[in-house]
CHARMM internal coordinates of N, CA and C (Angstrom, degrees):
IC EDIT
DIST 1 N 1 CA 1.4451
DIST 1 CA 1 C 1.5270
ANGL 1 N 1 CA 1 C 109.00
DIST 1 C 2 N 1.2987
ANGL 1 CA 1 C 2 N 116.85
DIHE 1 N 1 CA 1 C 2 N 131.78
DIST 2 N 2 CA 1.4600
ANGL 1 C 2 N 2 CA 122.29
DIHE 1 CA 1 C 2 N 2 CA -177.76
DIST 2 CA 2 C 1.5288
ANGL 2 N 2 CA 2 C 108.96
DIHE 1 C 2 N 2 CA 2 C -88.58
DIST 2 C 3 N 1.3534
ANGL 2 CA 2 C 3 N 117.82
DIHE 2 N 2 CA 2 C 3 N 128.12
DIST 3 N 3 CA 1.4620
ANGL 2 C 3 N 3 CA 119.71
DIHE 2 CA 2 C 3 N 3 CA 178.21
DIST 3 CA 3 C 1.5256
ANGL 3 N 3 CA 3 C 110.73
DIHE 2 C 3 N 3 CA 3 C -71.15
DIST 3 C 4 N 1.3185
ANGL 3 CA 3 C 4 N 115.10
DIHE 3 N 3 CA 3 C 4 N 153.89
DIST 4 N 4 CA 1.4638
ANGL 3 C 4 N 4 CA 119.66
DIHE 3 CA 3 C 4 N 4 CA 177.36
DIST 4 CA 4 C 1.5174
ANGL 4 N 4 CA 4 C 109.56
DIHE 3 C 4 N 4 CA 4 C -71.30
DIST 4 C 5 N 1.3148
ANGL 4 CA 4 C 5 N 116.40
DIHE 4 N 4 CA 4 C 5 N 133.99
DIST 5 N 5 CA 1.4613
ANGL 4 C 5 N 5 CA 121.84
DIHE 4 CA 4 C 5 N 5 CA 176.77
DIST 5 CA 5 C 1.5177
ANGL 5 N 5 CA 5 C 107.15
DIHE 4 C 5 N 5 CA 5 C -110.18
DIST 5 C 6 N 1.3164
ANGL 5 CA 5 C 6 N 116.04
DIHE 5 N 5 CA 5 C 6 N 127.80
DIST 6 N 6 CA 1.4491
ANGL 5 C 6 N 6 CA 120.67
DIHE 5 CA 5 C 6 N 6 CA -179.68
DIST 6 CA 6 C 1.5198
ANGL 6 N 6 CA 6 C 108.06
DIHE 5 C 6 N 6 CA 6 C -124.61
DIST 6 C 7 N 1.3116
ANGL 6 CA 6 C 7 N 116.95
DIHE 6 N 6 CA 6 C 7 N 124.67
DIST 7 N 7 CA 1.4537
ANGL 6 C 7 N 7 CA 121.86
DIHE 6 CA 6 C 7 N 7 CA 179.54
DIST 7 CA 7 C 1.5220
ANGL 7 N 7 CA 7 C 108.72
DIHE 6 C 7 N 7 CA 7 C -92.65
DIST 7 C 8 N 1.3420
ANGL 7 CA 7 C 8 N 115.76
DIHE 7 N 7 CA 7 C 8 N 125.80
DIST 8 N 8 CA 1.4594
ANGL 7 C 8 N 8 CA 121.43
DIHE 7 CA 7 C 8 N 8 CA -178.17
DIST 8 CA 8 C 1.5225
ANGL 8 N 8 CA 8 C 107.97
DIHE 7 C 8 N 8 CA 8 C -121.83
DIST 8 C 9 N 1.3065
ANGL 8 CA 8 C 9 N 116.18
DIHE 8 N 8 CA 8 C 9 N 144.48
DIST 9 N 9 CA 1.4559
ANGL 8 C 9 N 9 CA 120.22
DIHE 8 CA 8 C 9 N 9 CA 179.66
DIST 9 CA 9 C 1.5119
ANGL 9 N 9 CA 9 C 109.91
DIHE 8 C 9 N 9 CA 9 C 94.94
DIST 9 C 10 N 1.2932
ANGL 9 CA 9 C 10 N 116.19
DIHE 9 N 9 CA 9 C 10 N -159.68
DIST 10 N 10 CA 1.4597
ANGL 9 C 10 N 10 CA 121.40
DIHE 9 CA 9 C 10 N 10 CA 179.32
DIST 10 CA 10 C 1.5169
ANGL 10 N 10 CA 10 C 108.76
DIHE 9 C 10 N 10 CA 10 C -86.16
DIST 10 C 11 N 1.3268
ANGL 10 CA 10 C 11 N 116.79
DIHE 10 N 10 CA 10 C 11 N 78.28
DIST 11 N 11 CA 1.4590
ANGL 10 C 11 N 11 CA 120.84
DIHE 10 CA 10 C 11 N 11 CA -178.28
DIST 11 CA 11 C 1.5183
ANGL 11 N 11 CA 11 C 109.23
DIHE 10 C 11 N 11 CA 11 C -65.52
DIST 11 C 12 N 1.2995
ANGL 11 CA 11 C 12 N 115.78
DIHE 11 N 11 CA 11 C 12 N 127.76
DIST 12 N 12 CA 1.4638
ANGL 11 C 12 N 12 CA 122.00
DIHE 11 CA 11 C 12 N 12 CA -177.76
DIST 12 CA 12 C 1.5169
ANGL 12 N 12 CA 12 C 108.54
DIHE 11 C 12 N 12 CA 12 C -110.50
DIST 12 C 13 N 1.3065
ANGL 12 CA 12 C 13 N 117.18
DIHE 12 N 12 CA 12 C 13 N 110.77
DIST 13 N 13 CA 1.4640
ANGL 12 C 13 N 13 CA 121.23
DIHE 12 CA 12 C 13 N 13 CA -178.83
DIST 13 CA 13 C 1.5240
ANGL 13 N 13 CA 13 C 110.83
DIHE 12 C 13 N 13 CA 13 C -63.44
DIST 13 C 14 N 1.3363
ANGL 13 CA 13 C 14 N 117.19
DIHE 13 N 13 CA 13 C 14 N -23.77
DIST 14 N 14 CA 1.4617
ANGL 13 C 14 N 14 CA 121.73
DIHE 13 CA 13 C 14 N 14 CA -179.70
DIST 14 CA 14 C 1.5174
ANGL 14 N 14 CA 14 C 111.71
DIHE 13 C 14 N 14 CA 14 C -97.37
DIST 14 C 15 N 1.3213
ANGL 14 CA 14 C 15 N 117.90
DIHE 14 N 14 CA 14 C 15 N 32.50
DIST 15 N 15 CA 1.4626
ANGL 14 C 15 N 15 CA 121.28
DIHE 14 CA 14 C 15 N 15 CA -177.83
DIST 15 CA 15 C 1.5245
ANGL 15 N 15 CA 15 C 111.50
DIHE 14 C 15 N 15 CA 15 C -72.28
DIST 15 C 16 N 1.3172
ANGL 15 CA 15 C 16 N 118.14
DIHE 15 N 15 CA 15 C 16 N -14.31
DIST 16 N 16 CA 1.4575
ANGL 15 C 16 N 16 CA 120.12
DIHE 15 CA 15 C 16 N 16 CA 179.82
DIST 16 CA 16 C 1.5222
ANGL 16 N 16 CA 16 C 109.28
DIHE 15 C 16 N 16 CA 16 C -65.00
DIST 16 C 17 N 1.3159
ANGL 16 CA 16 C 17 N 115.45
DIHE 16 N 16 CA 16 C 17 N 130.76
DIST 17 N 17 CA 1.4536
ANGL 16 C 17 N 17 CA 120.62
DIHE 16 CA 16 C 17 N 17 CA -179.43
DIST 17 CA 17 C 1.5183
ANGL 17 N 17 CA 17 C 113.61
DIHE 16 C 17 N 17 CA 17 C 93.33
DIST 17 C 18 N 1.3309
ANGL 17 CA 17 C 18 N 117.30
DIHE 17 N 17 CA 17 C 18 N -2.45
DIST 18 N 18 CA 1.4603
ANGL 17 C 18 N 18 CA 120.08
DIHE 17 CA 17 C 18 N 18 CA 178.23
DIST 18 CA 18 C 1.5190
ANGL 18 N 18 CA 18 C 109.87
DIHE 17 C 18 N 18 CA 18 C -93.38
DIST 18 C 19 N 1.3167
ANGL 18 CA 18 C 19 N 115.34
DIHE 18 N 18 CA 18 C 19 N 154.69
DIST 19 N 19 CA 1.4547
ANGL 18 C 19 N 19 CA 120.43
DIHE 18 CA 18 C 19 N 19 CA 173.40
DIST 19 CA 19 C 1.5199
ANGL 19 N 19 CA 19 C 108.82
DIHE 18 C 19 N 19 CA 19 C -72.10
DIST 19 C 20 N 1.3327
ANGL 19 CA 19 C 20 N 116.28
DIHE 19 N 19 CA 19 C 20 N 152.11
DIST 20 N 20 CA 1.4587
ANGL 19 C 20 N 20 CA 120.84
DIHE 19 CA 19 C 20 N 20 CA -179.59
DIST 20 CA 20 C 1.5220
ANGL 20 N 20 CA 20 C 110.98
DIHE 19 C 20 N 20 CA 20 C -57.29
DIST 20 C 21 N 1.3292
ANGL 20 CA 20 C 21 N 117.12
DIHE 20 N 20 CA 20 C 21 N -39.10
DIST 21 N 21 CA 1.4593
ANGL 20 C 21 N 21 CA 120.54
DIHE 20 CA 20 C 21 N 21 CA -179.52
DIST 21 CA 21 C 1.5259
ANGL 21 N 21 CA 21 C 111.60
DIHE 20 C 21 N 21 CA 21 C -60.33
DIST 21 C 22 N 1.3318
ANGL 21 CA 21 C 22 N 117.73
DIHE 21 N 21 CA 21 C 22 N -39.01
DIST 22 N 22 CA 1.4629
ANGL 21 C 22 N 22 CA 121.17
DIHE 21 CA 21 C 22 N 22 CA 179.35
DIST 22 CA 22 C 1.5218
ANGL 22 N 22 CA 22 C 111.13
DIHE 21 C 22 N 22 CA 22 C -62.69
DIST 22 C 23 N 1.3148
ANGL 22 CA 22 C 23 N 116.60
DIHE 22 N 22 CA 22 C 23 N -36.38
DIST 23 N 23 CA 1.4615
ANGL 22 C 23 N 23 CA 120.69
DIHE 22 CA 22 C 23 N 23 CA 179.46
DIST 23 CA 23 C 1.5271
ANGL 23 N 23 CA 23 C 110.31
DIHE 22 C 23 N 23 CA 23 C -74.05
DIST 23 C 24 N 1.3409
ANGL 23 CA 23 C 24 N 117.36
DIHE 23 N 23 CA 23 C 24 N -44.36
DIST 24 N 24 CA 1.4617
ANGL 23 C 24 N 24 CA 120.98
DIHE 23 CA 23 C 24 N 24 CA -177.99
DIST 24 CA 24 C 1.5246
ANGL 24 N 24 CA 24 C 111.94
DIHE 23 C 24 N 24 CA 24 C -63.32
DIST 24 C 25 N 1.3230
ANGL 24 CA 24 C 25 N 117.63
DIHE 24 N 24 CA 24 C 25 N -32.72
DIST 25 N 25 CA 1.4662
ANGL 24 C 25 N 25 CA 120.73
DIHE 24 CA 24 C 25 N 25 CA 179.57
DIST 25 CA 25 C 1.5249
ANGL 25 N 25 CA 25 C 112.02
DIHE 24 C 25 N 25 CA 25 C -63.51
DIST 25 C 26 N 1.3129
ANGL 25 CA 25 C 26 N 117.84
DIHE 25 N 25 CA 25 C 26 N -22.71
DIST 26 N 26 CA 1.4583
ANGL 25 C 26 N 26 CA 121.57
DIHE 25 CA 25 C 26 N 26 CA -179.31
DIST 26 CA 26 C 1.5286
ANGL 26 N 26 CA 26 C 112.37
DIHE 25 C 26 N 26 CA 26 C -86.34
DIST 26 C 27 N 1.3312
ANGL 26 CA 26 C 27 N 117.34
DIHE 26 N 26 CA 26 C 27 N -9.88
DIST 27 N 27 CA 1.4570
ANGL 26 C 27 N 27 CA 120.88
DIHE 26 CA 26 C 27 N 27 CA -175.61
DIST 27 CA 27 C 1.5201
ANGL 27 N 27 CA 27 C 111.68
DIHE 26 C 27 N 27 CA 27 C -100.47
DIST 27 C 28 N 1.3158
ANGL 27 CA 27 C 28 N 115.26
DIHE 27 N 27 CA 27 C 28 N 149.27
DIST 28 N 28 CA 1.4586
ANGL 27 C 28 N 28 CA 120.92
DIHE 27 CA 27 C 28 N 28 CA 176.58
DIST 28 CA 28 C 1.5210
ANGL 28 N 28 CA 28 C 109.60
DIHE 27 C 28 N 28 CA 28 C -62.77
DIST 28 C 29 N 1.3074
ANGL 28 CA 28 C 29 N 117.26
DIHE 28 N 28 CA 28 C 29 N 139.49
DIST 29 N 29 CA 1.4659
ANGL 28 C 29 N 29 CA 123.78
DIHE 28 CA 28 C 29 N 29 CA -179.57
DIST 29 CA 29 C 1.5291
ANGL 29 N 29 CA 29 C 111.31
DIHE 28 C 29 N 29 CA 29 C 58.82
DIST 29 C 30 N 1.3163
ANGL 29 CA 29 C 30 N 116.79
DIHE 29 N 29 CA 29 C 30 N 27.84
DIST 30 N 30 CA 1.4671
ANGL 29 C 30 N 30 CA 124.10
DIHE 29 CA 29 C 30 N 30 CA 179.03
DIST 30 CA 30 C 1.5263
ANGL 30 N 30 CA 30 C 112.85
DIHE 29 C 30 N 30 CA 30 C 54.56
DIST 30 C 31 N 1.3235
ANGL 30 CA 30 C 31 N 116.68
DIHE 30 N 30 CA 30 C 31 N 28.55
DIST 31 N 31 CA 1.4619
ANGL 30 C 31 N 31 CA 120.82
DIHE 30 CA 30 C 31 N 31 CA 173.96
DIST 31 CA 31 C 1.5116
ANGL 31 N 31 CA 31 C 115.25
DIHE 30 C 31 N 31 CA 31 C 77.37
DIST 31 C 32 N 1.3269
ANGL 31 CA 31 C 32 N 118.72
DIHE 31 N 31 CA 31 C 32 N 10.69
DIST 32 N 32 CA 1.4667
ANGL 31 C 32 N 32 CA 120.48
DIHE 31 CA 31 C 32 N 32 CA -179.47
DIST 32 CA 32 C 1.5248
ANGL 32 N 32 CA 32 C 109.06
DIHE 31 C 32 N 32 CA 32 C -61.74
DIST 32 C 33 N 1.3302
ANGL 32 CA 32 C 33 N 115.42
DIHE 32 N 32 CA 32 C 33 N 130.60
DIST 33 N 33 CA 1.4584
ANGL 32 C 33 N 33 CA 121.93
DIHE 32 CA 32 C 33 N 33 CA -177.65
DIST 33 CA 33 C 1.5214
ANGL 33 N 33 CA 33 C 113.24
DIHE 32 C 33 N 33 CA 33 C 94.27
DIST 33 C 34 N 1.3168
ANGL 33 CA 33 C 34 N 117.45
DIHE 33 N 33 CA 33 C 34 N -8.73
DIST 34 N 34 CA 1.4660
ANGL 33 C 34 N 34 CA 121.53
DIHE 33 CA 33 C 34 N 34 CA -179.56
DIST 34 CA 34 C 1.5178
ANGL 34 N 34 CA 34 C 110.76
DIHE 33 C 34 N 34 CA 34 C -82.81
DIST 34 C 35 N 1.3017
ANGL 34 CA 34 C 35 N 115.07
DIHE 34 N 34 CA 34 C 35 N 158.11
DIST 35 N 35 CA 1.4599
ANGL 34 C 35 N 35 CA 121.94
DIHE 34 CA 34 C 35 N 35 CA 174.61
DIST 35 CA 35 C 1.5214
ANGL 35 N 35 CA 35 C 106.93
DIHE 34 C 35 N 35 CA 35 C -113.04
DIST 35 C 36 N 1.3294
ANGL 35 CA 35 C 36 N 116.51
DIHE 35 N 35 CA 35 C 36 N 128.73
DIST 36 N 36 CA 1.4639
ANGL 35 C 36 N 36 CA 121.36
DIHE 35 CA 35 C 36 N 36 CA -179.65
DIST 36 CA 36 C 1.5260
ANGL 36 N 36 CA 36 C 109.48
DIHE 35 C 36 N 36 CA 36 C -125.96
DIST 36 C 37 N 1.3073
ANGL 36 CA 36 C 37 N 115.11
DIHE 36 N 36 CA 36 C 37 N 158.73
DIST 37 N 37 CA 1.4562
ANGL 36 C 37 N 37 CA 120.94
DIHE 36 CA 36 C 37 N 37 CA 177.45
DIST 37 CA 37 C 1.5221
ANGL 37 N 37 CA 37 C 108.76
DIHE 36 C 37 N 37 CA 37 C -140.79
DIST 37 C 38 N 1.3146
ANGL 37 CA 37 C 38 N 116.38
DIHE 37 N 37 CA 37 C 38 N 168.92
DIST 38 N 38 CA 1.4593
ANGL 37 C 38 N 38 CA 121.77
DIHE 37 CA 37 C 38 N 38 CA 177.20
DIST 38 CA 38 C 1.5234
ANGL 38 N 38 CA 38 C 108.28
DIHE 37 C 38 N 38 CA 38 C -116.16
DIST 38 C 39 N 1.3123
ANGL 38 CA 38 C 39 N 116.61
DIHE 38 N 38 CA 38 C 39 N 137.79
DIST 39 N 39 CA 1.4653
ANGL 38 C 39 N 39 CA 120.37
DIHE 38 CA 38 C 39 N 39 CA 176.82
DIST 39 CA 39 C 1.5207
ANGL 39 N 39 CA 39 C 111.11
DIHE 38 C 39 N 39 CA 39 C -60.63
DIST 39 C 40 N 1.3267
ANGL 39 CA 39 C 40 N 116.44
DIHE 39 N 39 CA 39 C 40 N -32.76
DIST 40 N 40 CA 1.4684
ANGL 39 C 40 N 40 CA 120.86
DIHE 39 CA 39 C 40 N 40 CA 179.99
DIST 40 CA 40 C 1.5285
ANGL 40 N 40 CA 40 C 111.02
DIHE 39 C 40 N 40 CA 40 C -60.55
DIST 40 C 41 N 1.3311
ANGL 40 CA 40 C 41 N 117.10
DIHE 40 N 40 CA 40 C 41 N -39.24
DIST 41 N 41 CA 1.4651
ANGL 40 C 41 N 41 CA 120.46
DIHE 40 CA 40 C 41 N 41 CA 179.26
DIST 41 CA 41 C 1.5230
ANGL 41 N 41 CA 41 C 110.94
DIHE 40 C 41 N 41 CA 41 C -64.73
DIST 41 C 42 N 1.3220
ANGL 41 CA 41 C 42 N 116.76
DIHE 41 N 41 CA 41 C 42 N -39.96
DIST 42 N 42 CA 1.4668
ANGL 41 C 42 N 42 CA 120.66
DIHE 41 CA 41 C 42 N 42 CA 179.59
DIST 42 CA 42 C 1.5260
ANGL 42 N 42 CA 42 C 110.82
DIHE 41 C 42 N 42 CA 42 C -65.22
DIST 42 C 43 N 1.3212
ANGL 42 CA 42 C 43 N 116.93
DIHE 42 N 42 CA 42 C 43 N -33.01
DIST 43 N 43 CA 1.4671
ANGL 42 C 43 N 43 CA 119.47
DIHE 42 CA 42 C 43 N 43 CA 178.12
DIST 43 CA 43 C 1.5247
ANGL 43 N 43 CA 43 C 111.28
DIHE 42 C 43 N 43 CA 43 C -73.99
DIST 43 C 44 N 1.3408
ANGL 43 CA 43 C 44 N 117.09
DIHE 43 N 43 CA 43 C 44 N -39.18
DIST 44 N 44 CA 1.4664
ANGL 43 C 44 N 44 CA 120.40
DIHE 43 CA 43 C 44 N 44 CA -177.88
DIST 44 CA 44 C 1.5236
ANGL 44 N 44 CA 44 C 112.66
DIHE 43 C 44 N 44 CA 44 C -75.34
DIST 44 C 45 N 1.3273
ANGL 44 CA 44 C 45 N 116.28
DIHE 44 N 44 CA 44 C 45 N -40.46
DIST 45 N 45 CA 1.4659
ANGL 44 C 45 N 45 CA 120.94
DIHE 44 CA 44 C 45 N 45 CA -177.09
DIST 45 CA 45 C 1.5249
ANGL 45 N 45 CA 45 C 109.50
DIHE 44 C 45 N 45 CA 45 C -128.92
DIST 45 C 46 N 1.3393
ANGL 45 CA 45 C 46 N 117.65
DIHE 45 N 45 CA 45 C 46 N 75.43
DIST 46 N 46 CA 1.4714
ANGL 45 C 46 N 46 CA 120.64
DIHE 45 CA 45 C 46 N 46 CA -173.15
DIST 46 CA 46 C 1.5313
ANGL 46 N 46 CA 46 C 114.57
DIHE 45 C 46 N 46 CA 46 C -66.30
DIST 46 C 47 N 1.3199
ANGL 46 CA 46 C 47 N 118.35
DIHE 46 N 46 CA 46 C 47 N -22.53
DIST 47 N 47 CA 1.4649
ANGL 46 C 47 N 47 CA 119.90
DIHE 46 CA 46 C 47 N 47 CA -176.50
DIST 47 CA 47 C 1.5244
ANGL 47 N 47 CA 47 C 112.86
DIHE 46 C 47 N 47 CA 47 C -97.75
DIST 47 C 48 N 1.3404
ANGL 47 CA 47 C 48 N 117.34
DIHE 47 N 47 CA 47 C 48 N -0.75
DIST 48 N 48 CA 1.4600
ANGL 47 C 48 N 48 CA 120.76
DIHE 47 CA 47 C 48 N 48 CA -178.29
DIST 48 CA 48 C 1.5273
ANGL 48 N 48 CA 48 C 109.76
DIHE 47 C 48 N 48 CA 48 C -116.31
DIST 48 C 49 N 1.3210
ANGL 48 CA 48 C 49 N 117.40
DIHE 48 N 48 CA 48 C 49 N 130.49
DIST 49 N 49 CA 1.4646
ANGL 48 C 49 N 49 CA 118.65
DIHE 48 CA 48 C 49 N 49 CA 175.61
DIST 49 CA 49 C 1.5264
ANGL 49 N 49 CA 49 C 109.95
DIHE 48 C 49 N 49 CA 49 C -71.02
DIST 49 C 50 N 1.3030
ANGL 49 CA 49 C 50 N 117.03
DIHE 49 N 49 CA 49 C 50 N 129.51
DIST 50 N 50 CA 1.4652
ANGL 49 C 50 N 50 CA 121.90
DIHE 49 CA 49 C 50 N 50 CA -179.71
DIST 50 CA 50 C 1.5198
ANGL 50 N 50 CA 50 C 108.56
DIHE 49 C 50 N 50 CA 50 C -132.21
DIST 50 C 51 N 1.3162
ANGL 50 CA 50 C 51 N 115.91
DIHE 50 N 50 CA 50 C 51 N 121.25
DIST 51 N 51 CA 1.4522
ANGL 50 C 51 N 51 CA 119.98
DIHE 50 CA 50 C 51 N 51 CA -179.36
DIST 51 CA 51 C 1.5216
ANGL 51 N 51 CA 51 C 110.31
DIHE 50 C 51 N 51 CA 51 C -156.45
DIST 51 C 52 N 1.3316
ANGL 51 CA 51 C 52 N 115.47
DIHE 51 N 51 CA 51 C 52 N 167.50
DIST 52 N 52 CA 1.4629
ANGL 51 C 52 N 52 CA 123.56
DIHE 51 CA 51 C 52 N 52 CA 175.78
DIST 52 CA 52 C 1.5229
ANGL 52 N 52 CA 52 C 107.81
DIHE 51 C 52 N 52 CA 52 C -124.06
DIST 52 C 53 N 1.3164
ANGL 52 CA 52 C 53 N 116.91
DIHE 52 N 52 CA 52 C 53 N 143.28
DIST 53 N 53 CA 1.4590
ANGL 52 C 53 N 53 CA 120.84
DIHE 52 CA 52 C 53 N 53 CA 172.23
DIST 53 CA 53 C 1.5230
ANGL 53 N 53 CA 53 C 107.17
DIHE 52 C 53 N 53 CA 53 C -108.02
DIST 53 C 54 N 1.3130
ANGL 53 CA 53 C 54 N 116.27
DIHE 53 N 53 CA 53 C 54 N 126.44
DIST 54 N 54 CA 1.4596
ANGL 53 C 54 N 54 CA 121.59
DIHE 53 CA 53 C 54 N 54 CA -179.69
DIST 54 CA 54 C 1.5301
ANGL 54 N 54 CA 54 C 107.70
DIHE 53 C 54 N 54 CA 54 C -79.76
DIST 54 C 55 N 1.3310
ANGL 54 CA 54 C 55 N 116.79
DIHE 54 N 54 CA 54 C 55 N 113.54
DIST 55 N 55 CA 1.4632
ANGL 54 C 55 N 55 CA 120.72
DIHE 54 CA 54 C 55 N 55 CA -178.57
DIST 55 CA 55 C 1.5260
ANGL 55 N 55 CA 55 C 112.30
DIHE 54 C 55 N 55 CA 55 C -111.79
DIST 55 C 56 N 1.3232
ANGL 55 CA 55 C 56 N 117.87
DIHE 55 N 55 CA 55 C 56 N -22.22
DIST 56 N 56 CA 1.4590
ANGL 55 C 56 N 56 CA 120.67
DIHE 55 CA 55 C 56 N 56 CA -179.18
DIST 56 CA 56 C 1.5241
ANGL 56 N 56 CA 56 C 108.78
DIHE 55 C 56 N 56 CA 56 C -156.73
DIST 56 C 57 N 1.3160
ANGL 56 CA 56 C 57 N 115.26
DIHE 56 N 56 CA 56 C 57 N 142.00
DIST 57 N 57 CA 1.4615
ANGL 56 C 57 N 57 CA 121.09
DIHE 56 CA 56 C 57 N 57 CA 176.08
DIST 57 CA 57 C 1.5199
ANGL 57 N 57 CA 57 C 107.20
DIHE 56 C 57 N 57 CA 57 C -128.06
DIST 57 C 58 N 1.3343
ANGL 57 CA 57 C 58 N 116.81
DIHE 57 N 57 CA 57 C 58 N 130.25
DIST 58 N 58 CA 1.4648
ANGL 57 C 58 N 58 CA 121.28
DIHE 57 CA 57 C 58 N 58 CA 179.74
DIST 58 CA 58 C 1.5186
ANGL 58 N 58 CA 58 C 110.01
DIHE 57 C 58 N 58 CA 58 C -117.27
DIST 58 C 59 N 1.3205
ANGL 58 CA 58 C 59 N 115.59
DIHE 58 N 58 CA 58 C 59 N 135.17
DIST 59 N 59 CA 1.4538
ANGL 58 C 59 N 59 CA 121.30
DIHE 58 CA 58 C 59 N 59 CA 172.17
DIST 59 CA 59 C 1.5185
ANGL 59 N 59 CA 59 C 107.98
DIHE 58 C 59 N 59 CA 59 C -84.21
DIST 59 C 60 N 1.3014
ANGL 59 CA 59 C 60 N 117.15
DIHE 59 N 59 CA 59 C 60 N 140.84
DIST 60 N 60 CA 1.4585
ANGL 59 C 60 N 60 CA 122.21
DIHE 59 CA 59 C 60 N 60 CA 178.06
DIST 60 CA 60 C 1.5187
ANGL 60 N 60 CA 60 C 108.10
DIHE 59 C 60 N 60 CA 60 C -120.74
DIST 60 C 61 N 1.3246
ANGL 60 CA 60 C 61 N 115.90
DIHE 60 N 60 CA 60 C 61 N 134.03
DIST 61 N 61 CA 1.4561
ANGL 60 C 61 N 61 CA 121.08
DIHE 60 CA 60 C 61 N 61 CA 175.34
DIST 61 CA 61 C 1.5288
ANGL 61 N 61 CA 61 C 107.46
DIHE 60 C 61 N 61 CA 61 C -74.47
DIST 61 C 62 N 1.3101
ANGL 61 CA 61 C 62 N 117.14
DIHE 61 N 61 CA 61 C 62 N 110.06
DIST 62 N 62 CA 1.4682
ANGL 61 C 62 N 62 CA 121.54
DIHE 61 CA 61 C 62 N 62 CA -174.75
DIST 62 CA 62 C 1.5242
ANGL 62 N 62 CA 62 C 113.03
DIHE 61 C 62 N 62 CA 62 C -63.81
DIST 62 C 63 N 1.3153
ANGL 62 CA 62 C 63 N 117.82
DIHE 62 N 62 CA 62 C 63 N -25.56
DIST 63 N 63 CA 1.4635
ANGL 62 C 63 N 63 CA 119.25
DIHE 62 CA 62 C 63 N 63 CA -178.53
DIST 63 CA 63 C 1.5253
ANGL 63 N 63 CA 63 C 111.66
DIHE 62 C 63 N 63 CA 63 C -71.92
DIST 63 C 64 N 1.3376
ANGL 63 CA 63 C 64 N 117.66
DIHE 63 N 63 CA 63 C 64 N -19.93
DIST 64 N 64 CA 1.4638
ANGL 63 C 64 N 64 CA 120.03
DIHE 63 CA 63 C 64 N 64 CA -179.09
DIST 64 CA 64 C 1.5256
ANGL 64 N 64 CA 64 C 112.61
DIHE 63 C 64 N 64 CA 64 C -97.79
DIST 64 C 65 N 1.3246
ANGL 64 CA 64 C 65 N 117.59
DIHE 64 N 64 CA 64 C 65 N -0.92
DIST 65 N 65 CA 1.4658
ANGL 64 C 65 N 65 CA 121.28
DIHE 64 CA 64 C 65 N 65 CA -178.11
DIST 65 CA 65 C 1.5196
ANGL 65 N 65 CA 65 C 109.46
DIHE 64 C 65 N 65 CA 65 C -91.52
DIST 65 C 66 N 1.3238
ANGL 65 CA 65 C 66 N 116.64
DIHE 65 N 65 CA 65 C 66 N 129.29
DIST 66 N 66 CA 1.4668
ANGL 65 C 66 N 66 CA 121.15
DIHE 65 CA 65 C 66 N 66 CA 175.66
DIST 66 CA 66 C 1.5156
ANGL 66 N 66 CA 66 C 108.64
DIHE 65 C 66 N 66 CA 66 C -98.35
DIST 66 C 67 N 1.3110
ANGL 66 CA 66 C 67 N 115.27
DIHE 66 N 66 CA 66 C 67 N 134.24
DIST 67 N 67 CA 1.4695
ANGL 66 C 67 N 67 CA 119.72
DIHE 66 CA 66 C 67 N 67 CA -179.73
DIST 67 CA 67 C 1.4993
ANGL 67 N 67 CA 67 C 109.61
DIHE 66 C 67 N 67 CA 67 C -108.22
END
COOR INIT
IC SEED 1 N 1 CA 1 C
IC BUILD
């Protein structure tokens, strides 16, 4: 049985190819509590469920980050 999927927020049909941060910025509360997956994982491991649960989002001051 397939669970119901409900898209909340500014769902972007063209989210493929975007960084996770770009997607989370469009969601209320930065997507905390949401479950996300990558299409790449589904292609590599089609029989295994692969996902991430967003539990915390931290802002980083870019001027203090050394690359």
